[in-house]
N, C-alpha and C positions, 0 to 999 in steps of 0.2 A: 678442817679435817678432824673427824672424831671416829670412834668405833662404836657400833651398836650391835646388840645381841638380844635374841629372844628365844624362849623355849616354852613349849606347852606339852604336858603329858597326854598320852592317848589312852582312851578307854578301851580301844580294840586291841591293845597290846597284850602279849602273854604276861600274866600276873599283874593285870592292870589295877587290881585292888591294893597293891602295894604303893606306898608313897614314893614319888619321884623327887630326888634331891635337886630341885630346879636351881636353887641358889648355888650349890656346889658346881653344877654344870655351867652355869653362867660365869662363875669365877674362872673356870678353865677356859671358857670361850673368850673372856676379856683378856686373859693372859696372852692368848694368841693374837689379840688385837692391840696389845700395849703400844706397839710402834705407831699407832694412829693417834695417840694422845697420852700425855704423861703428867697432866696437871691434876686431874681428879678422877675418881672412879666411883661407881655406884651400882647397886642392884635393888630392884623392886620386885617383890614376890607376892603372888596371890596365895593367901593362907588356906585356900580351899584344897582339899585332898580327897581322892576317891577312897571308899565309896561315898557318894554325895549324901550329906545330911540335909534335911529341910532347913531353909533359912527362916528363922522365926523373927518375930518383931524385935527381939532384943539381941539379935545375932551380932550386930556391930559392937554393942556394949560387951558381949561375951568375949569377942576377939580382943578388944582393948584391954580388958581385965587380964586376959591370958598372957598378953605380951607386955604388960605394964612394967615388969621388972627388968626388961631387956634394956641394955645401955645403948644409947646413940641409935635407936631404931624409931623411926617415925611410923605411927600406926594411923592409917586412913581407911576406915571401914575394914574391908577384908584384905587390904594391901599393906605390906610392910616394906619399909624403905630404909636402907643404909647407904649413905654417900659421904665422902670426905675428900679433902685435898690429899694428893699423893698417888703413888703407884698402886696397882692392884694388890700386890703383896703387902703393902703398907696399910691399906684400908681394911683388908679382910684377913682373918685367920680362922682357924677351926671354930673358935668360940663364937665369933660374929656370924659365921655362916650357919651355925646351929641355931642362931636366933632368927633365922629366916626360913622357916619350914614352909613348904608349899610345892605344888606341882606345876606352876607356871611362873616365869620370871622374865624380866628384861634387864639389860645391863648397858653401861655406857663408860667409855674412857674419853676424857675431854682434852681437846686442844682448843683453847679459846679463840674464837674469831668474831663473835658478837657478844659483848658483855665481858667484863674484866674477869681475871683469874681469881675467884674467891668462892667460898663454900656455897653461898646461896645460889650461885650460878651453876654449881655442879649438877649433874644429871644422873639418873632420871629425875624429872620434876613430878610431883604428886599433888593432885587437887581433888576436891570433893565436888562433884557435879550432879546434875539431875539424873545422870546415868549411873550414879554411885562413884566410888573412887576410881580415878583414872591416872595412870602414870605414863609419861612419855619420854622418849630419848630420841635425839635428833643428830644426824650427820648432815652438815650443809649450812647454808645461809639463806634467809629470806631477804631479798633485795628491797622489798617495800616495808620492812619492819617498822621504820620510824613513823611513816604516815599511817600505817595500820594501827600502831599502838596509840597514836594521837586520837584516831577515830574511836577506838575502844574506850579510851579514858573519857572521852566526851559523852560516851553512852553509859558511864557509871562503872566500868570495869576497874578492878584494882590489881596491882602487880606486886609481887614479892621479890622479883629478880630483875636483872637488866640483860637477860638473854632473850633472843627472838623466839626460842622454843616455847616460852610461856604463852605466846600468842595463840598457840594451838589449843591450850587448855581454856583460854578465855573464849575463843571462837566456839569450841565444843559446848561450853556452858550456855552460850546464846542460842544454840541450835534447837529447832523444834522437831527434829527427826525422832522417830520412835525408838531407834536402837543406836547403840554406840557406833558401830561401823558406818552407818549412814551419817551420823553426826560428824565423824572425822572427815568423811568424804566432802561433806558440805563445808566444813571449816577450811579445808585445803583449797577450795575454790577461791578464797580470798587472798591467798598468799602467792607470791611470785619468787622464783629463784630455785635454789637447789635443796633437795631434801631426800634422805632415806630415813624414814621414821619407823620406830617400833612403839606401839601403844599397848598397854595392858589395862584391862578393865574387867568388869563383872557383868554377866548376864542376869536376867531377873531370877533365874534359878540359883544364883550364887556361884555358878561355874565360871571359870576365867574365860576371857576372850582375848586373844593376842592378834594384833593387827600390824602388818608390815606394808609399807607403800613407798613408791618412788615418784619423783616429780615427773611431769610430762616430757621433759627433755632427757631424762635418764642421766643427769649429771653425776650422781653418786651411786655406787653399786649397792645392791642388796640381793642376797641369794637365799633360797629356800632349800633346806635339807631335811633328812628324815633318819631317825633311829627306829628300832623296833618299838620303843616305848614313848617316843616323843617326836614332835616336829620342831624344827630349828630355823631361825632367821639370823643372818649375820652379814656384816659388811664385806667379809671375805671368806672364801672357801677354807682358808687356814683355820678359822674358828670352828667350822664344821668338823674338820679332821680332828681337832683337839678334843671334841666331845664324842667322837666315834660316829658321826652322822655322815651319810652319803648325800652328795648334791642331788637335788631333784630338778630345780630350774632356777635360773636367774630371772628375777622379776623384770618384766619389760617396762619401759617408761610409761608412767601413768597407771600402772597396774598395782593392785593390792592383794595381799593374802590375808584371809580371815580364818583364824585357827581357833578351834575349841577342842575340848577333850573328845568330842564326837568326830572330828575330822577337819579337813582344810578345803577351802575353795578359793579360787583366784578370780578376781573381778577386774574388768577394765573400767577405771574410774574417770579417766580423761582421754579424749581423742588424741591420736598421735600428733605430735609437733616435731619440729626439726630435731632429730636425734643429735645429742651433743654430749657424749660421754667424756668425762674429764681425762685428757691425754696425760696429765701429770700423775694420774694413778699408775699408768704404765711406767713412767719415768722414775718416780720416786716414792709415791705414797704407799702403794701396796707392797706386801712382802713378796720376795721373788718366787716363793713356792705357791703363791695364789694363782687362781685362774680367773681371768676377767673376760667376759664375752666369749667364753669357750676357748680362750687362748692362755697359754702358759706365760706368766709375767717374765719369768727367767728367759724363755725363748724369745719373747719380743725384745727384751733388753739386749740379748746377744745379737739379734738382727740389727738393732740400732748401732751396736759396736761395729758390725761388719760394714754398715752403710757409712759410718764415720771413717773407717779405714779407706774407703773409696774416695770420700770427699776431702779428707785431710791426711794425706800420707806424710809421715815424718820419718826422717833418718834418725834412728835411735837404737839403743842396745837392749832395752827392756821395757815392757809395758806393765804398769802396776795400777791397781784400782785405788780409788779413794773409798775405803771400806765404810759401810757395807753396800751402800746403794749404787756404787760404781762398779761392783765386782762383775756382774753379768755382762755389762757393756764392755768392760775391759777384756773379758774373755773373747767377746766377739771381735773387738779391735785386733787382738793378737791373732785370732784365726784369719781375719781378712788381710792383715799386713804381713804375716809371717814372722813378726818380731816375738821373741820369747816372752811369755807371761810369768810374772813372779809376784810375791807379796813383799812390797817395799814399805808398807805401813801396817802396823798391827793395832787393832782397836781394843781399847779397854772396855770389856763387856759390861762393866758396871756404870758406865756413863751413857746417858740417853742420847737421842738424836738432837744435835745442836740446832738444826734448822727449826725444829718445832718448840724450842725454848721460847717463852713469851717475852723475854727481855734481852736486849742487845748485849748488855754486860755479861749475862749468863752464857750467851752464845760464844762470846770471845774467850771467856775462861774455859768453857767446855771443850773448845777445840784443842787447847794446849794439853789438857789432861786426858783427852779422848784418844789421841793418835800418838803412836810411838814409831819412829823410823827404824828400819832394819839396815844398818850401815853396810853389812856384808853384801847386800843386794844393790845398794845405791852408790857406793863409793867409786868415783871416777867414771860413772856411767852417764850416758845420755838417756834420760828417763822420759817416757810418755806416761803421764798420770791421767787416768780417765775418771771423770766425776760426772754425776747425773745432771747438775745444773749449777749456775752461778746466780744467786738471787740478790744478796746484799754484798757479797764479796769477802766477808769476814773469814769464812772457812778457807776459801781458796788462797788468800794472802798468807794465812798461818801455815797452810799445808805446804806451799812453795818454800816458805822459810825453813820449815822442818826438813824438807828434802835437801836443801842446800847445806844446812848445818850437818847433815849426815854424809856429806861428801858428793852429792850428785853434781856432775860436771855441767849438765844442761837439764832444764826442766821444761817440758812441753806439755801444756795443759790442754786436754781435749775434752770437750763437753758434749754429753749425750743428749743435748736438746738445743733449740735455738736460743738466742738472747732473750732473757725474761724481762720484757720492757713494759708490760701493762699490768695494772693491779688485778687481783682476783677478788670477786665479790661473792664467790660461791662456796667458800669453806676453807680457803687457804689464807693464812694471816699475812697477806701482802697488799692490803688496801691502801697503805701509804706509799704512793708511787715515788715520793722523794727518796725513799730508802732503796729503791731498785737501781742497782749500779748501772745496768744496761739502758736505763731510761735516760740517764744523764751523760753517759760516756760511750764513745765508739769502742769497737773491738780492740783497736790499737791502744787506746787510752786505758782500757781495762787490763790489757796485758801489762802495761807499765805499772799500774796500781797494784796488781797482785804479784809482780816481780817475776813473771815467767819469761822464758826465752821465746816462746811462741804460744799463741792461744787460738784455738779453733772451735767453733760451734757447729753443730749439726744444722743443716738447712731445714726449713719447715717442710718442704716437699720431701726431703729425705726422711724426716721423722714419720710423716704420714705413710710413706712407702714401707718403712720398717714395721709400723704397727698394723697396717692394713694389707700389706703384701702387694699392693699395686700403686703405681704412680698416681699422684693427684696434682691438679693445678695449684701452684702456690697462692695464686690470687683468690682461690675459692676453697679454703680449708674446710668450710662448713659442709662441703659435699662428701667428706669422708665420715660423717657421723660422729665427729669428735669436737669437743670444745678445746680450741687452741687459743683462747682469748688472751692468756698471759703472754703469748708469743706474737699473735697476729693483731690483737685489738678487736677481733671479731666476736662480739658477745652474743650468745644465743637468746638472751632476754633483753627487753628494752631497759636502758639505763639512762634516765634523764639526770641532769645535774642535781636535782632535788633528792633523788632516791639513790644516789651513789653512796652506799653505806660505808661507814668507818667502824672500826672495832668498838670504839667507845661511844657510838652514836646514842645508845639508849641511856648511858650514864649522863649524857649532856642534855637529856630531856626530850 
């Protein structure tokens, strides 16, 4: 799971002759996507600005000389790149944003799923191709990354990173297509898996071209928005709102948006395949104020909570959420059960999401400093605590212990998803199935391990009913147009033993 953002100024906008601060707007957009990745952040900007000036033979050298004094900025033709490990606010400030002038940009916040957590794997990635400089940012995972990389290496390709995203640059460089959008489309024919991509390049005129595309299954979200002076692409509608853009459309699976200062067009790059939107986006990944597939994430999570109240009634005095991802489902559970809702745990806002920390030790430390119990709500009470999921069990065990220390008489753990039994190969860092607690233990055993008085998971059919509004056969979750592989083991793409990817597969050769 990562967050991607793209913006391109419009020539038809009022006052189009003025420069658009694309880097500043990308910064705001990435702030709104920070929950999707906390390891690194980066922005690549096209240095072109209206009114267009003719690109001469020495234009690339002119741009390099102009920006040579800037610190920590990579100059590739007419594209400027800054990326670093850390949060958005740690990587960028007013000075660094001023070093990225231009009217088009892409940005990325990373949560590593292929390739280790280090600077060279931070995105966007920037390469010089026969189409000029090209920057790319990616949310998702290619399941055939290892075999594809071996093939490209045998053909003479070289790689500077161990992330699967770099494969796109290598494939684009090999393309014989006349223009960059066609080269990207051709490159994506070779990859399998999940992707929401934003690509920034240059046309022959020197004007920027921004490309956004989704994989044919639609596993990861990508939405197109518009301001008076720019078009915007983002992983979530929350980022559109952050820059004052209105949603235009959510790209369909296999679709691409090609954006230039002259306008936008949407193309169908791949024929429809089984739709498989990641259901974990609804459960945990997306912000509650986002809209996915035209639905409010907050509303879906409330529906999940009400379904939980039907499936797992508990005699209790208070319902509390595990903040923040359990809040909406806890509200729904309280509505469905009639048990009062309250805040029994307060989150330290300066601590990130422990689930997406790359290291288990970081997760365990993060839980203790992240949550603080409210004793006045908990003391002597039978407590229902609603959480979004149990993946490794670390957070749940610590949470139950905190509640008991605060005086809770009983702790009933209610989970807004089914048991997470199968690894995800599409952009969530759970490829090591040995670390999945529900893979090795029964519900009763998990209850004992986390120390709860009772433990209840949502059924898969109940999850699909809450998300889609209609019942679906539990044996056929694929009919709902959702990827439920982490719960059902039903993967939308072919996964042989050879191509089941691990996070460090490209480090291992």
